[in-house]
C-alpha positions, 0 to 999 in steps of 0.5 A: 837171765830172762827173769833178771832181764824182766826185772831190770826192764821193769825197774828201768820203767819204774824209774823212768815213770818216777822221774817223769812224775818228778819232773812233772810235779809243780815247781816254784814260779819263776820270772820266765813263767810270768812271760809264758802266761797268756793275758786276756783283755777286757771282753767286748760283748756283742749287741745281743749279749751272747758273744764276746770278743777279746784280744789275747796277748802272748810274749816272745822272749826272743823278740822281747815283744808281745803279740795280741790276737783276737778271739771270739767267745760264746758266753753260753757254751764257752766255745772259743775261736781265734779270729786273727793269726798274724804276727802283728797285734790287733787291738780295740775290737768293737762290734757293729750294731747289727753284730755281723762285723768287727772293727779293730785297730792294727798295723798290718804293714802300715807304719801307724795303727789303722782301722780294719773291718772283719766280717764274721760270716767269713772273709778277710779283714778290710782296711778302712783307713790309710792315715799318716797318724795312728788311730785309737779308741774306736766306737761304732755310732749306734746307727751303724753308719760311722765309726768315731776314733781318736788321733793325735794331730798338730795344733794347726791341723786343718783337716787335710791329711795329705798335707799332714803326711807331707809335713810329718815326713820332713826331717826337723833337725831341732830336738829342743823341748820348750815350755812355760807350762807347769805340766809339760811331760807325763810318765815317759813322754813329753807334752811339748810337741804341739800335737793334740788328740782330736776326735774324727768320724769315719763315714762307712758308706763314703769312707770320708773322714770328718774332724769332730773337734776342729781346732781343739787344743785341750788334752783328753787326758795327759796319759793319751787316752780318751773316755767317751760315750755316743748317744743312742740317737748318734747325734752327739757324744759325751766325753771327758777332757781337760779344761784347765788353761795354761800354764796348767797349775791344776789339771781339771777334767770336765764332762762335755757334750759334743755334737757329731756334725763336725762343728766342734760345738760342745757344752760343758756339763760340769764347769761348776766343779773345780775337781775332776769329772770323768768317764761319762756313759749314756743310759740306754734310753739316752735320757741320762749320763752317769759319770764320776766326780771328785771334790778335792783338787789337792788329792788325786785319790779323792773318793769318786762319786757316781753321778746321774745327770738328767740331760733334760732337766740338768738335775744331778743325783749321787747314786751311791751316797753311802758307799765309802769306796770309789766306783770305777768302770761303770756299765748299765744293765741292758734295760738301763735299770741297774748300774754295775761297777768295780771298786777297790774294796778292802784290798780286793777289787770287787763287783757292785751294783746300784739302782740307776735311780739311786739307793743302797749299793749291793755287793755282787762279788768279792773274790780276788780281783775283777776288772773289765766287767761287761753286761751280757745276756741272760742276767750275766756279767763277763769279766777278767779275774785274777788273784795272787795265786791265779793267772788272769782268765775270763769268767762269767757270773750271774748278776745275783752273784751266783754261778761263777764260772771260768770261760777261758783256761789259757793258763790252766797248764801253767797254773797247775805246774806251779807250786803256789805258796800259801796266802793268808790275810792278816790284821795287826795294830798299827799307827794310832791303834788302828787295824791294818790289813796285810797279805802274807805269802809263804814259800811253797815248801814252808815249814813253821817249825823252821826259821825263815827270812822275811821280806817286807814289801811296801807299795807305791802311791802312796794312795794305792794298795796291795790287792789280791791280784796277779801282778806281772811286775811286783809279784809276791809269789815270785818274791816268796818262791826262793824261800822268803816269807813275804808280807804286803802291809796296806799301811795308812794312806792305802786306798780301798779302806775308806777316805779317812784312812787314805788321807790320814798321812797328808802333811806327814808323809812317812810317819804312819806308814813307817810305824805300820811297816815296823808293826807288821814285822813285829807281828810276824816275829811274834809267830816264832818262825821268822829269823830276826837277823834275816829281814829285808824291805823292798818297795817301788815309787812311794814304797821306794821312798819308804825304803829310803826313810827306813834306811835313816830310821832303823837298822833292823833290816839287813838288806833294802831294795829301792825301785824308782823311789823318791829320795829327796823331796826337793827333787820331786818338783821335777816330777811330771806331777807337782800340784798335789805335793805341797799338800802331801808334804805340808810345805814347798821349796818356796813356802814351808821348806823346813816342814817339807824337808823333815819328811825327806829321806835325804835329810837323814843320810847320816844314819844310813847303814843298811846295804841298798839295791837301787833300781831306776829307769831313765824314762821315769818322769814320775820319779826322775832318775836323779832320785835313784842316782842321788841315793846311790851316790850318797851310799857310795860316798859313805862307803856303804854297800850299794848296787845300782841297776839302771835301765836306759829304756824303761820308765817307772815300770820295768815292762820289757820281758828280758829286762823284767827277768833280769830285774827279778834276778838282781832283786833275788841276788841282793836278798840272797847276798845279805839274808840268804834264802830258805830256812836257817840251817 
């Protein structure tokens, strides 16, 4: 009996071990996994280049909110220490020029975000401002005496914050929005409340706040942020601001040089360019500015030119003249001789460098997607990297492109516990016989000897691209996980493949992307493992527009999913952005109506037969919610299967954790209803 008991106990132990191993084995990604992932911000490097501070955001499904804490990173050793531990978020960390203190923005019991200062030698953070408005975009002046920041104030603000506080407490019972402008709202908020962003200077010795842009009424950007750089002598700053006059028929941003004496005096350095000039950055010696310039006013994704402006002579030099992509987020090396930047690069986000005096662009790193690149000591760069199958982490790299090293591993356990689907990059022949790139994401348990359903994802923009990046919204691994071979074609009109490819759809909005999407499906069918009777297409924004176009031009799909998609081109003149649409559509309601309407999916509703899931947010001002409601109404009027998912508290994107989980549930549920999941029996 003892021997039997030993055998029994041994068998139980073996089964328990096997079960634990089974439970610990990697599983397909779920929507909940997206919200378990830690999300590091751009690392902000210390003045000596040896450390970096960043905020790390984690989400709580119970509260439906995220919380960001500050962390300190030793770039050499990789050692990390958490600096803040409160339930309220801290953001926008900046280093004092001596490297001994950090300033940041937080509420900490205030109704609005305020500035705080944290000594790194020890001690608690001290609150620096107690203003009745939120503080954002702080920067230390290089002399360490002041902090510049932005705040939204009424147009008639005279510098008296106490009076402003009393005014803000008054209960205005009128809710009307009134405008005569062409641009009057943006994304999910209105621009008609007569509040404008202004820059202020906090003197750290006296704690006095001085307004730097008194009486200003231009926006720095309609999105609410500001791009500025402070001169090394702390006497001026360069900023990008919208200089267009009301009623804003076109929005043009220029680079302005602003004195820091409180006079509000400025010089427009780019008034001769009618297109956008953005993101000015001072050279370390203060002799030059570099900024981005576009040429076209009718194309929001026009190629960005990297310009060096000599502040003494006024001479401008294009630094990356032969570069076919658009530089972004440029940074000077510590000695000022080299500029590092990122750019969309054939469906990746790569790191490049160019001499500060101009010349040939060098590729530093082409691997997945890289953002927030910052220059560190010892010829190193630090940045956030992520990919289709990789959660975001902070990495470092030698400026010669060698020794790529992960500095953080916040998501390592989560990364290892997920069974990732295989990712392939493919190329097929699309419209006009041109090569078209796409990513293919396979289910984790993919077997090429079986027949699988296909999901064709169509990106928004249309001037954007599906990249090798980890998306917390349209995540291809999550779409593929239940058993769908998922493709992501970068059709004509996509950026990162050169200007000619991007502009090739102008005036004929859907034609080439539709041809490409059809060719992508044909390419996959030729492989032999796709079930031609189990095809679905899904897209958001322009991708949703293309889904509605597909509905009126082919019946090959069994299910369609339209998220925040354009249905009726007439309705897009209620969008927050209308100026470029006449060029994109080759017509307008007042001129060339017939030309425009031929590209409107609404004009082809008589051919709709494929069931469609329609998803839209009430606060979507880019593609107004009526677009989704109209598509759904037409479907129901025709008696075709359709389902509406409406979010009263979301904009163009679904951003709240629980709404996101529900969104994916609806998405997968619609697919399973019409094309099943996994391989055919």
